[in-house]
C-alpha positions, 0 to 999 in steps of 0.5 A: 521702962520709958524710952529715954531709959531704955536708950540711955542704958543702951548707950551705957552697955554701948561704951562698955562693950567699946571700953571692952574690945578698944585695943591699942593695936585696933583701935575701937571696934565702933571706929566705924559709925556703920559698925555702931549702927550695926549693934544698936540694930542687933540690940533693938527691933524696929530699927533702920539704919539710915546714911548718907554721902556728904556729896550728895547732902552738902548741909549735912554736918556730922560725917563730912571728914568721912565723906558720909554718915550712917545713923539709927532711926529707932520706931520711926520717930528716934535717931540714935547716934551713939558713934557721933556722941562716943566719937566727936561730940560727948555733949550729943543726945543720946537721941533726937526726936524726929518730930520735936528736934528737927531743927537740930537733925537737919542741921546735923544730919542734912535733908531726910530726902537725901538719907538712904537704906543702908544694907545690914548684911555685914557680919554680925558684931560682939553683943 
């Protein structure tokens, strides 16, 4: 299976999971970007959760109103941000290639030197 297909299928599972677990009383189980990243990290291997605080990364446009943002890097090459696609921008690509999409990545996520590893010690989410 190609990486395109694998990530597309995973995103479809993510959306289905969100729709299944959504409730009017509690909202979306993935309302917080970190929770979406944790779900992805439970579904794939060779992932890192990275993030930034908006104050430390003023050129980033994603996560400004939230004060920061977390996303996943797969295989040290692909940036996955299912939360942003689901929450704000349905036309956002399912993944961005760090090698070929560097300009767009920098526009959306700011300077990579400001990105930090996000601890993954939070409780497990439903798969």
